[in-house]
RODO-504485 format. One line per 4 residues: their letters; for each residue y negated, z, x of C-alpha. Coordinates in steps of 0.25 Angstrom, whole numbers, plus 2048, in hexadecimal, padded with zeros to 3 digits. Example, Ala and Ser with C-alpha at 12.3 -4.5 7.8 and 13.67 -1.06 7.14 Angstrom:
BEGIN
as = 812/81F/831  804/81D/837
END
This chain:
BEGIN
mlis = 6BD/677/8F5  6B6/66C/8FE  6BF/667/909  6B9/65F/914
frsf = 6C2/65A/920  6BF/64F/92A  6CE/64D/92C  6D6/651/91F
ifvy = 6E4/654/91D  6EA/653/90F  6F8/656/90B  6FE/652/8FE
lplg = 70B/656/8F9  714/652/8EF  712/65F/8F4  70F/65B/902
divq = 709/64F/908  6FF/64E/913  6F5/643/916  6EC/644/922
mhav = 6E0/63B/921  6D5/63A/92C  6C7/639/928  6C1/62B/928
aggl = 6B2/629/92A  6AA/62F/91E  6B6/638/919  6C5/63A/917
glfs = 6CE/62E/919  6D7/634/90F  6D0/62D/903  6CD/620/909
pklg = 6D3/614/901  6D6/60B/90D  6E2/60F/916  6DB/608/922
rlqm = 6D0/612/921  6D9/61E/922  6DD/624/92F  6E8/62C/92B
qsyv = 6F5/633/92D  6FC/636/920  706/641/920  70D/643/913
ifvi = 714/650/90F  71D/64D/903  71E/657/8F9  722/657/8EB
ffcn = 723/662/8E2  72C/668/8D8  729/672/8CE  72C/67E/8C5
iisk = 735/686/8BC  731/690/8B2  737/698/8A7  72D/69B/89C
nnvi = 722/6A2/8A5  72C/6A7/8B0  72E/69F/8BD  73D/69D/8C0
eaaa = 73E/69F/8CF  74D/6A3/8D0  753/69A/8DB  759/68D/8D4
tvkl = 768/68C/8D3  76F/67F/8CF  77D/681/8C9  784/674/8C9
pknv = 791/670/8C1  79E/673/8C8  7A0/664/8CA  792/661/8D0
tvpa = 78E/664/8DE  781/662/8E6  785/663/8F5  777/660/8FB
viaf = 768/65D/8F8  761/652/8FF  752/650/8FE  748/645/901
gdsi = 739/643/900  72E/64C/904  729/659/908  72D/660/8FB
vdtg = 73B/660/900  73A/65D/90F  73F/669/916  73B/665/924
nnne = 73D/657/927  72F/655/92D  730/660/936  732/658/943
nfkt = 729/64C/93E  71D/64E/946  716/642/941  714/648/933
farc = 70B/652/92D  715/655/923  71C/661/92A  71C/66F/926
nflp = 726/676/930  71D/681/933  718/68E/92D  713/691/922
ygkd = 71D/687/91D  72B/68E/91B  725/69C/91C  72E/6A0/910
lkgg = 73B/699/914  746/6A2/91A  741/6A6/928  733/6A2/925
mptg = 734/695/92D  72E/687/92A  738/67C/928  730/670/924
rysn = 731/674/915  723/672/90E  722/67F/908  722/68E/90B
gkvp = 731/68F/909  73C/687/902  73A/679/8FC  741/673/8F0
tdfi = 74D/66D/8F7  750/67B/8FC  750/681/8EE  759/675/8E9
veaf = 764/677/8F4  764/686/8F1  765/684/8E2  771/67B/8E4
gike = 777/685/8ED  778/67B/8F9  76F/683/903  762/68A/905
llpa = 759/680/90B  75A/671/90C  757/66D/91A  74F/661/920
yldp = 758/655/924  750/654/931  751/663/934  757/664/943
tlqp = 75F/670/93F  766/669/934  775/66B/935  780/662/931
ndll = 784/66B/925  776/66B/920  778/65C/91D  783/65F/913
tgvv = 77A/666/909  76E/65E/90A  760/65C/911  752/658/90F
iaag = 74E/64A/914  740/64A/90E  734/64A/917  727/650/913
gagy = 71D/644/911  726/63A/90C  725/632/8FF  72B/626/8F7
dplt = 720/61D/8FD  724/61A/90C  716/61B/910  715/629/90C
akla = 71F/62E/916  719/624/921  70B/62B/91F  711/638/920
avas = 71A/634/92C  726/63A/926  734/634/922  733/62B/916
lsdq = 73D/62A/90B  743/61E/912  744/627/91F  74A/632/916
lkqf = 755/628/911  759/625/91F  75A/634/922  763/635/915
keyi = 76C/62A/91B  76D/631/928  770/63E/920  77B/638/919
erlk = 781/633/926  780/641/92C  788/646/920  793/63C/921
givg = 795/641/930  796/64F/92B  79F/64E/91E  7A3/640/91D
eekt = 79F/634/914  7A6/639/907  7A0/647/908  792/641/90B
nfii = 792/638/8FF  796/644/8F6  78A/64C/8FC  780/641/8FA
qnsl = 784/63D/8EC  784/64C/8E7  778/651/8EF  76A/653/8E8
ilvv = 761/649/8ED  752/64C/8EC  746/643/8ED  738/648/8EE
agsn = 72D/63E/8F1  721/637/8EB  715/641/8EC  710/63D/8F9
disn = 711/62F/8F5  707/631/8EA  6FE/63C/8F0  6FD/637/8FF
tyfl = 701/629/900  6FA/625/8F3  6EF/62E/8F0  6EB/636/8FC
sgvr = 6EC/62B/907  6E9/620/8FD  6F3/617/905  6FB/612/8FA
eley = 6EF/612/8F0  6EA/606/8F7  6F7/5FE/8F3  6FB/604/8E6
dvps = 6F6/60B/8D9  6FD/617/8D4  707/610/8CB  70B/606/8D5
ytdf = 70C/611/8E0  715/619/8D8  71E/60D/8D5  71E/60B/8E4
mlky = 723/619/8E6  72D/618/8DB  734/60C/8E2  736/614/8EF
asdf = 73A/620/8E7  745/618/8DF  749/611/8EC  74B/61E/8F3
ikdl = 754/624/8E8  75C/617/8E8  75E/618/8F7  763/627/8F6
yglg = 76C/623/8EB  771/617/8F4  775/622/8FE  77D/62A/8F5
arri = 773/634/8EE  776/636/8DF  76E/642/8DB  75F/63F/8DE
gvls = 754/647/8D9  746/641/8DA  73A/649/8D8  72D/645/8D2
appi = 720/645/8D8  718/652/8D5  70A/653/8CF  704/64F/8DD
gcvp = 6F5/651/8D9  6F7/660/8D7  6FC/663/8E5  6F2/66C/8EC
sqrt = 6EE/662/8F6  6EB/657/8EC  6E3/661/8E4  6DB/663/8F1
vkgg = 6DA/654/8F4  6D8/64E/8E6  6D6/659/8DD  6C7/65B/8DF
irrd = 6C0/668/8E0  6C9/66F/8D6  6D5/66A/8DD  6DB/664/8D0
cdek = 6E8/65C/8D0  6E6/64D/8D3  6EB/646/8C7  6EB/638/8CD
qnqa = 6F7/63D/8D6  6FD/644/8CB  6FD/638/8C2  703/62F/8CE
sqlf = 70E/63A/8CF  711/639/8C0  711/62A/8C0  71B/62A/8CC
nskl = 724/634/8C5  725/62D/8B8  72A/620/8C0  733/629/8C9
svem = 739/62F/8BD  73D/622/8B6  742/61C/8C3  74B/628/8C7
dhln = 751/628/8B9  754/619/8BB  75B/61C/8C8  763/627/8C2
knlp = 768/61E/8B7  76B/612/8C0  770/618/8CD  77F/61B/8CA
nsrv = 783/62A/8CB  775/62E/8CF  76D/63A/8CA  75F/636/8CD
vyid = 756/640/8C7  746/640/8C6  741/64E/8C8  733/650/8C1
iyns = 72B/65B/8C9  71D/655/8C5  71B/65D/8B8  722/66A/8BD
lldl = 71A/66B/8C9  70D/668/8C2  710/674/8B8  713/67C/8C5
iinp = 705/679/8CA  6FE/67A/8BC  704/687/8B8  708/68E/8C5
tkyg = 707/69C/8BE  712/698/8B5  71B/697/8C1  716/6A4/8C8
feva = 70C/69C/8D2  6FD/69F/8D3  6F9/693/8DC  6FC/685/8D9
nkgc = 6F0/67D/8DE  6F1/682/8ED  6FC/684/8F7  6FF/691/8FE
cgtg = 6FC/68C/90C  6EE/68C/911  6E4/689/906  6EF/682/8FE
tiev = 6E6/676/8FC  6EA/66D/907  6F3/674/911  701/66D/913
tklc = 70A/66B/91F  702/66C/92C  6F6/672/924  6FE/67D/91F
nqlq = 701/685/92C  700/693/931  6F2/690/938  6EA/68B/92C
pagv = 6E0/696/928  6E4/698/91A  6F2/69D/91C  6FB/69D/911
cidd = 6FB/6A4/903  700/6B2/902  70A/6AF/8F7  710/6A1/8F7
skyv = 718/6A4/8EB  70C/6A3/8E2  709/695/8E7  70F/688/8E1
fwds = 70C/681/8EE  70F/685/8FD  705/67C/904  6FC/672/8FD
yhpt = 707/669/8F8  715/670/8F9  71A/67B/8EF  71E/689/8F4
eray = 72C/68D/8F4  72B/695/8E7  725/689/8E0  731/680/8E6
kiiv = 73B/68A/8E1  736/68A/8D3  735/67B/8D3  743/678/8D8
kqil = 749/681/8CE  742/679/8C3  747/66C/8C9  756/671/8CA
dnyt = 755/676/8BC  750/669/8B6  757/65F/8BF  764/664/8C5
shfi = 76C/65F/8B9  767/651/8BB  76F/650/8C8  77C/655/8C3
END
């Protein structure tokens, strides 16, 4: 399909990032090698994928339930990073494109109300807190309706559009990981005001901390906008990302976190948007972006193992979701899906956040349970449910 726009909006995700580039003389500024030639506003919606769980040829979709030893407790879940886990922290941020607190987002949530979750229903953090028997939904830290008791069992501090690279969040006009760390410090002080310092320390030390970032750095800040490509080749940029990732984990540890799960980057080049932008007429996967993800993941795995061994009493766990998501995309029917190269919303090739709305003419698909992706970057609730069960089955024991 030939797409020709004078002003063009792409969205990439680690499942969801948006870069809005305005045309320059003679074509789209999106592909210009010179930053000075770009008149752009970049909005990045982060999104990272998880993956799949099967038993022979049957998809296991029963709700995951975690059974902990009697002497082990997980009182809360706290999530940092991007749109794969953001549950509404960008709702009141009118500077960013990375918002989705409007229908059809959230149409399958209880009550059919959009909350700022980048899907048709629940997202991974919701399934995780439910599996641990903590609560049904994990709220956004910046939710104005948040009650003091909600803080005791965890919140989402992640912001759609963030990344390890500080420039990624700046381009998206969202809270960076540094900003999220400040919010975490504020969260800890609020906890102390509710339950005291001793109980707060117990909650932080025993909570499951999740970090989901990296996809927008690679797809948007490096490949799509080309901003970092002017300064780094892929190996040196992934080193740059790794330093920020490692420093962030050490900062979390310094604030008392001990059980920290760090997700890998997904096969970014196989996200529907990147198929459209970089995949040619056949909308194939973009192998350059996939290779960059693999390189970063290999370094991230080694570094997280190093931190786990060298930070006393820590459980720093690298969670590989690259290969499992790739299998979900390549073999969708094995998991009961019919469509994996397009999203349910609109044409499924480019629509995400504001482009996925009730006014766009293509509407939404009839049955989103047959789709791996909800919009052109974020998985459906059903895909998340399968993915989270696999993650919990494979990695829960590493945190105990």
